[in-house]
MARFIKE-876532 format. One record per residue (C-alpha): residue in three letters; y, x, z. Coordinates in steps of 0.25 Angstrom, whole numbers. Each point is the difference from the previous one (the first is absolute). Example, Ala and Ser with C-alpha at 12.3 -4.5 7.8 and 13.67 -1.06 7.14 Angstrom:
BEGIN
ATOM  rest      v      u      w
ATOM   ALA    -18     49     31
ATOM   SER     14      6     -2
This chain:
BEGIN
ATOM  rest      v      u      w
ATOM   MET     75    127     31
ATOM   ARG    -13      6      0
ATOM   ILE    -13     -7      2
ATOM   GLY     -2      3     15
ATOM   GLU     14     -5      3
ATOM   LEU     -2    -13     -8
ATOM   ALA    -14     -2      7
ATOM   ARG      7      2     13
ATOM   ARG     11     -9     -3
ATOM   ALA     -9    -11     -6
ATOM   GLY    -10      1     12
ATOM   THR    -12      4     -9
ATOM   SER     -7     12     -4
ATOM   THR      2     10    -12
ATOM   ARG    -14     -4     -4
ATOM   THR      4    -15     -1
ATOM   LEU     12      4     -8
ATOM   ARG     -9      8    -10
ATOM   TYR     -9    -12     -1
ATOM   TYR     12     -9     -3
ATOM   GLU      4     10    -11
ATOM   SER    -14      0     -6
ATOM   ARG      1    -15     -1
ATOM   GLY     13      0     -6
ATOM   LEU      8     -6     11
ATOM   LEU      8     12      4
ATOM   THR      5     10    -10
ATOM   ALA      4     14      5
ATOM   ARG     10      9     -7
ATOM   ARG     -3     14      0
ATOM   THR      9     11      3
ATOM   GLY      1     13     -7
ATOM   ASN    -11      7      9
ATOM   GLY     -9    -12     -2
ATOM   TYR      3     -7     14
ATOM   ARG      0    -16      0
ATOM   ASP     14     -5      2
ATOM   TYR      3    -14      5
ATOM   ASP     13     -8      3
ATOM   GLU      4    -12      8
ATOM   ASP     -5     -9    -11
ATOM   ASP    -14      5      2
ATOM   LEU      1     -3     15
ATOM   ARG      5    -14     -3
ATOM   LEU    -12     -2     -9
ATOM   LEU     -9      5     10
ATOM   ARG      6     -9     11
ATOM   GLN     -3    -12     -9
ATOM   ILE    -14      4     -2
ATOM   ARG     -2      2     14
ATOM   THR      6    -13      4
ATOM   LEU     -8     -7    -10
ATOM   GLN    -13      7      5
ATOM   ASP      3     -4     14
ATOM   PHE      1    -14     -5
ATOM   GLY    -14      1     -5
ATOM   PHE      3      3    -15
ATOM   GLU    -10      9     -7
ATOM   LEU      6     12     -6
ATOM   GLU      0     -5    -14
ATOM   GLU      7    -12      4
ATOM   THR     12      8      3
ATOM   ARG      2      5    -14
ATOM   PRO      9    -11     -5
ATOM   PHE      9      2     12
ATOM   VAL      1     15     -3
ATOM   GLU      3     -2    -15
ATOM   CYS     11    -10      4
ATOM   LEU      6     10      9
ATOM   ARG     -1     11    -11
ATOM   ALA      7    -10    -10
ATOM   GLY     12      1      9
ATOM   HIS     -1    -13      8
ATOM   PRO      5      1     14
ATOM   ALA    -13     -6      6
ATOM   GLY    -14      1     -5
ATOM   ASP     -2    -15      1
ATOM   ALA     11     -3    -10
ATOM   CYS     -9     -1    -12
ATOM   PRO     -8    -11     -6
ATOM   ALA    -13      9      1
ATOM   SER      3      2     15
ATOM   LEU      2    -15      3
ATOM   ALA    -14     -2     -7
ATOM   VAL     -7      9      9
ATOM   TYR      7     -7     12
ATOM   ARG     -5    -13     -5
ATOM   ARG    -14      5     -2
ATOM   LYS      0      6     14
ATOM   LEU      5    -12      7
ATOM   ALA    -11     -8     -7
ATOM   GLU    -11     10      5
ATOM   LEU      6     -1     14
ATOM   ASP      0    -15     -1
ATOM   GLY    -15      0     -4
ATOM   LEU     -3     10     12
ATOM   ILE      7     -9     10
ATOM   GLY     -8    -12     -5
ATOM   GLN    -13      8      2
ATOM   LEU      4      5     13
ATOM   ALA      4    -15      4
ATOM   ASP    -14     -4     -4
ATOM   VAL     -7     11      8
ATOM   ARG      8     -4     12
ATOM   ASP     -4    -15     -1
ATOM   GLN    -14      4     -1
ATOM   VAL      0      9     12
ATOM   ALA      8    -11      8
ATOM   ARG    -12    -10     -4
ATOM   GLN    -10     10      4
ATOM   LEU      7      2     13
ATOM   ALA      1    -15      3
ATOM   ALA    -15     -2     -4
ATOM   ALA     -4     11     10
ATOM   GLU      9     -5     11
ATOM   GLU     -6    -14     -2
ATOM   ALA    -14      5      0
ATOM   ALA      2      8     13
ATOM   GLY      6    -12      6
ATOM   ASP      4      2     15
ATOM   ALA    -10     11      1
ATOM   VAL      6     14      2
ATOM   PRO     -8      9     -9
ATOM   ARG     -6     12      7
ATOM   CYS      0     13     -7
ATOM   GLU     -4     12      8
ATOM   MET     -1     14     -5
ATOM   THR    -13      7      6
ATOM   GLY     -1     15      0
C-alpha cells in the first residue's frame, strides 16, 4: 500500500509516517517508480507505536516494541527489552501517582484550614463592575 493509504488506515498523517521513517521506526520499500510501499506488517508496527503513545510512552520508548515485531514475534512486548520498558514506565507512573497523592493531601489540608478559619461565617465574595 502507498503512504496515503497506510496513514489513513493507521489514523495518522503522511508527515508522521515520514517522521517515523526518518527516526528508523518505519522502513519503506520503494517501487520501481520511487513510491513508498508498505504492507500489513507496517500497519501492525504503527498500531503498536500509536497504542504505546496513547499510554504515554515517548516515541523512542516504542523502539524495542517495534524491533521485537520486526524480529518476527507475534507481539511487540514479547522481548526482554520491551518488558524492561514496561517496568521503567510502571516505576515512572508509580512516582507520578505518589506525587499527585502528596499534592492532593496538601490541597485537602489547605481546604480544611481555610474552612476552619472561616468558621460558621459565610464568605462574601462579590463581583463589582
